[in-house]
C-alpha positions in Angstrom: 161.5 283.8 135.8 164.2 281.4 133.6 166.8 281.1 134.3 169.8 283.8 131.9 173.0 281.6 130.2 176.4 283.0 130.2 175.8 284.5 126.6 172.6 286.5 127.4 174.4 287.7 130.7 177.4 288.9 128.8 175.4 290.7 127.0 173.5 292.8 129.8 175.4 296.3 130.4 176.9 296.7 133.8 174.3 299.2 135.0 171.5 295.9 133.3 174.0 293.1 135.0 173.6 295.0 138.7 170.0 294.9 138.5 169.5 291.1 137.8 171.8 291.1 140.6 169.8 293.3 143.2 167.3 290.8 141.6 167.6 287.6 142.5 169.4 288.5 146.0 165.1 290.3 146.9 163.8 286.4 145.3 166.6 284.4 147.5 165.5 286.5 150.5 161.9 286.0 149.2 162.0 282.7 148.8 163.6 281.8 152.1 161.0 283.7 153.3 158.6 281.2 151.9 160.7 278.3 153.1 160.1 279.3 156.5 156.2 280.3 156.5 156.4 275.8 155.2 154.6 278.3 151.8 157.8 276.9 149.1 156.8 275.1 145.5 159.5 275.3 144.6 162.7 274.4 146.0 165.1 273.8 142.7 164.3 277.0 142.6 167.4 278.5 145.3 169.7 276.5 143.2 168.7 277.4 139.9 168.6 281.6 141.7 172.2 280.8 143.6 174.0 278.8 140.2 172.5 283.0 138.5 174.7 284.6 140.4 177.7 283.4 140.8 177.4 283.8 136.9 176.4 287.0 137.1 178.9 287.9 139.8 181.4 285.9 137.1 181.6 288.0 135.0 181.5 291.3 135.9 185.5 290.0 137.6 186.1 288.9 133.9 185.0 292.4 132.1 186.2 294.4 135.1 
């Protein structure tokens, strides 16, 4: 999955942002498992996922 821009995240509804957040947290867990198993191909994806999670949380706080 490509990273999202803040503008795109702002256009999502609250439910869509929550679903995206759940998906990203699941992806983080999968990446951790891949790293532990030694099958991780793109270690930079960790940073991308963490950043997108932070963007979603920030925008959700702004909208609340």
